[in-house]
C-alpha positions in Angstrom: 0.0 0.0 0.0 1.3 3.4 -1.0 0.2 6.7 0.6 1.3 10.0 -0.8 1.7 13.1 1.5 1.8 16.6 -0.1 3.7 18.8 2.4 4.9 21.3 -0.2 5.0 24.8 1.4 4.4 23.4 4.9 6.6 24.7 7.7 8.3 22.6 10.3 7.0 20.4 12.0 4.0 19.9 9.7 5.7 17.6 7.1 6.8 15.2 9.9 3.3 15.3 11.5 1.5 14.6 8.2 3.9 11.7 7.5 3.3 10.2 10.9 -0.4 10.4 10.4 -0.1 8.7 7.0 1.9 5.9 8.6 -0.8 5.4 11.2 -3.3 5.0 8.4 -1.4 2.1 6.8 -2.8 -1.4 7.3 0.2 -3.5 7.9 3.3 -3.0 5.7 3.4 -0.2 3.2 5.1 2.8 1.8 4.7 6.6 2.5 5.9 9.1 0.0 6.2 12.7 1.2 6.7 15.7 -1.1 8.5 18.7 0.5 10.1 21.9 -0.8 13.3 22.2 1.3 16.3 20.1 2.4 15.7 20.7 6.1 12.3 18.9 5.8 14.1 16.0 4.0 16.6 15.8 6.9 13.9 15.8 9.5 11.9 13.1 7.8 15.0 11.0 7.3 16.0 11.3 10.9 12.4 10.3 12.0 12.5 7.3 9.8 15.9 6.1 11.1 14.7 6.5 14.7 11.7 4.3 13.9 13.8 1.8 11.9 11.9 2.4 8.7 13.6 2.0 5.3 14.1 5.5 3.9 15.4 7.1 0.7 15.1 10.6 -0.8 15.6 12.3 -4.1 15.6 15.8 -5.6 12.9 16.1 -8.2 13.7 19.7 -9.2 14.2 23.2 -7.8 12.7 23.2 -4.3 11.1 19.8 -4.9 12.0 16.7 -3.0 10.6 13.3 -2.4 11.1 11.2 0.7 10.0 7.5 0.6 9.6 5.4 3.7 9.1 1.7 3.8 7.3 0.4 6.8 7.4 -3.3 7.5 4.9 -5.3 9.7 7.7 -7.0 11.7 9.5 -3.7 12.5 6.3 -2.1 13.5 5.3 -4.9 15.8 8.8 -5.0 17.5 8.6 -1.3 18.0 5.2 -1.5 19.5 6.3 -4.2 21.9 9.3 -2.2 23.0 7.2 0.9 23.6 4.7 -1.2 25.6 7.5 -2.7 27.7 9.1 0.7 28.3 5.8 2.3 29.3 5.1 -0.6 31.7 8.5 -0.2 33.3 8.0 3.5 33.8 4.6 3.1 35.3 5.8 0.5 37.7 8.5 2.7 39.0 6.4 5.9 39.3 4.6 6.5 42.6 0.8 6.6 42.5 -0.7 9.9 41.4 2.5 10.9 39.6 2.1 8.8 36.4 2.2 11.0 33.3 2.4 14.2 35.3 4.2 16.2 32.6 4.0 20.0 32.8 4.9 22.4 30.0 5.7 25.9 31.2 5.7 28.8 28.7 7.0 32.1 29.9 7.2 34.0 26.6 5.2 34.5 23.4 8.5 33.8 21.6 10.7 30.7 21.5 14.4 31.4 22.1 16.2 34.7 21.9 17.4 36.7 18.9 14.8 37.5 16.3 11.3 38.0 17.7 9.6 37.2 14.3 11.4 33.9 14.1 10.8 33.3 17.8 7.0 33.7 17.3 7.1 31.3 14.3 9.0 28.7 16.4 6.6 29.0 19.3 3.6 28.5 17.1 5.3 25.4 15.6 6.2 24.1 19.1 2.6 24.3 20.3 1.3 22.7 17.1 3.8 19.9 17.5 2.8 19.5 21.1 -0.8 19.0 20.1 0.2 16.2 17.8 2.1 14.1 20.3 0.9 10.6 21.2 1.4 11.4 24.9 0.1 14.9 25.8 1.2 16.8 28.9 -1.1 17.0 31.9 -0.9 20.8 32.3 0.4 23.8 30.4 1.3 26.9 32.4 1.5 30.4 30.8 3.1 33.3 32.5 4.8 36.7 31.7 4.4 37.4 28.0 3.4 33.7 27.4 0.0 34.8 28.7 -0.6 36.5 25.4 -0.8 33.1 23.7 -4.0 32.1 25.4 -5.8 35.3 24.5 -7.8 36.9 21.7 -5.9 37.1 18.3 -3.3 34.6 19.4 -2.0 32.5 16.4 -1.9 29.4 18.7 -5.5 29.4 19.9 -6.8 26.7 17.6 -4.0 24.3 18.8 -4.5 25.2 22.4 -8.2 24.6 22.2 -7.5 21.2 20.6 -5.2 20.4 23.5 -7.8 21.4 26.1 -10.4 19.4 24.3 -8.1 16.4 24.7 -7.9 16.8 28.4 -4.9 19.1 28.8 -5.3 21.6 31.7 -4.4 25.1 30.5 -3.7 27.8 33.1 -2.6 31.4 32.7 -1.2 33.7 35.3 -3.8 36.2 36.4 -1.2 38.8 37.4 0.3 38.6 34.0 -3.0 38.9 32.2 -3.7 42.0 34.3 -0.2 43.5 33.6 -0.7 43.2 29.8 -4.4 44.4 29.9 -5.6 41.0 28.8 -7.9 40.0 31.7 -11.0 40.2 29.6 -9.4 38.7 26.5 -8.6 35.2 27.7 -10.0 32.6 25.2 -8.7 29.2 26.4 -8.2 27.6 29.7 -8.5 29.2 33.1 -6.8 31.9 35.3 -4.4 30.9 38.0 -1.9 32.4 40.5 1.7 31.9 41.4 1.0 29.6 44.3 -0.7 27.1 42.0 1.9 27.6 39.3 4.6 26.7 41.8 2.6 23.8 43.2 2.1 22.3 39.7 5.8 22.6 38.9 6.8 21.1 42.2 4.5 18.1 41.8 5.5 17.4 38.2 7.6 14.4 37.3 8.8 16.2 34.2 8.8 19.9 33.3 9.2 21.0 29.6 10.2 24.6 28.9 10.6 25.6 25.2 
């Protein structure tokens, strides 16, 4: 079975997400061909395939036109699934009750990284989209300082945050921060919290992710 994914013009991490979704739709073994327009996407897809032990090859079709072909075998998939199941079981066995899967993402800025703010905004939007596409979602996402802007009216990440909330992720934004930026009445997703709760959530987490 062959599935073709058109990721031309798509920014990172969309080509990888689209390809993963196509692989999930395969029944047993098959091939997924992804079309992209830049070498970085080719490298990202190749690395993902190698991590999953898929067969992979790529070729340049023309100016800003590339094709990445992955071969997915039933035996490799089954082995990978068994390994994931064993790893998950081991993790759950060692975790104390009430702490399983307690992953917290903290976002303290509307930009990701430092340097160019326009690039930082693009990276943050890509991070939140990629977060919404993970097989294992965080338990809570905390927003404070200028990160509070991302949960408010006109934010480019609202759709993805609403999707995360709909899938059971708790989204909390610092009330003091909303007030500071004049955004108290513009919150569009999740609830308002305070620094005590933010500190408590972080202290109780078994993993904190900060982009």
